[in-house]
C-alpha positions in Angstrom: -6.6 8.6 -9.2 -4.4 5.9 -9.7 -5.6 5.2 -13.8 -4.9 9.3 -14.4 -1.9 9.2 -12.4 0.6 6.6 -14.3 -0.5 8.1 -18.4 0.2 11.6 -17.2 3.3 11.0 -15.3 4.5 8.1 -18.4 3.9 11.5 -20.8 5.8 13.1 -18.8 8.7 11.1 -18.2 8.5 10.6 -22.0 8.8 14.1 -22.7 11.8 14.4 -20.4 13.0 11.2 -22.9 13.3 13.4 -26.3 14.8 16.5 -24.5 17.5 14.3 -22.8 17.7 12.9 -26.8 18.2 16.5 -27.6 20.8 17.2 -25.4 22.7 13.8 -26.5 22.9 15.2 -29.7 23.4 18.6 -29.6 25.2 18.8 -26.1 28.0 20.8 -26.4 30.3 19.2 -24.6 31.2 15.6 -24.0 30.0 15.9 -20.0 26.5 17.2 -21.4 26.4 14.0 -23.0 27.1 12.1 -20.6 24.5 13.4 -18.2 22.0 13.6 -21.1 22.6 10.0 -21.2 22.5 9.1 -17.1 19.0 11.1 -16.8 18.3 9.5 -19.9 18.9 6.1 -17.9 16.9 7.2 -15.6 13.9 8.4 -17.5 13.6 5.0 -18.7 13.9 3.3 -16.0 10.8 5.5 -14.4 8.9 4.5 -17.6 9.5 0.8 -17.7 8.3 0.7 -13.9 5.1 2.9 -14.9 4.2 1.2 -17.4 4.6 -2.6 -15.9 2.7 -0.7 -12.4 0.0 0.0 -15.3 -0.3 -2.9 -16.8 -0.2 -5.4 -14.1 2.4 -7.6 -15.0 5.8 -7.3 -12.0 8.1 -8.7 -14.4 9.1 -5.5 -15.9 10.7 -4.9 -12.8 14.1 -7.0 -13.7 14.6 -5.4 -17.4 14.1 -1.6 -14.9 16.9 -2.9 -13.0 19.5 -4.4 -15.5 19.4 -1.2 -17.7 19.5 0.5 -13.8 22.6 -1.7 -13.5 24.3 -1.1 -16.9 23.7 2.9 -16.8 25.2 3.2 -13.8 27.8 1.2 -15.3 28.1 2.8 -18.5 28.5 6.0 -16.6 30.9 4.8 -14.3 32.9 4.3 -17.6 32.6 7.4 -19.5 34.0 9.2 -16.9 36.7 7.4 -16.3 38.0 7.2 -20.1 36.8 11.3 -19.4 39.8 11.7 -16.7 42.1 9.3 -17.3 42.1 7.8 -21.0 41.4 4.6 -20.5 39.1 2.6 -19.0 41.3 -0.2 -17.7 44.5 0.3 -15.6 
């Protein structure tokens, strides 16, 4: 059963990544682009974890954690810049 579900989930998350890229490029407002980038990070983490489960490697989880950390820091930095105009005070 899991051999059927993982490729389906990979396909759907990849479709989500394409839709996020569309919103990132065409987004009418900067807040839409920040949210699209954050959602893109979440979907890419899901794709990496699902690919690691499918390949049964167990080594890509660290990459997923690094992307999660960079996505969080990037989102915080972009929103802080949007609100205050400066990242470092």
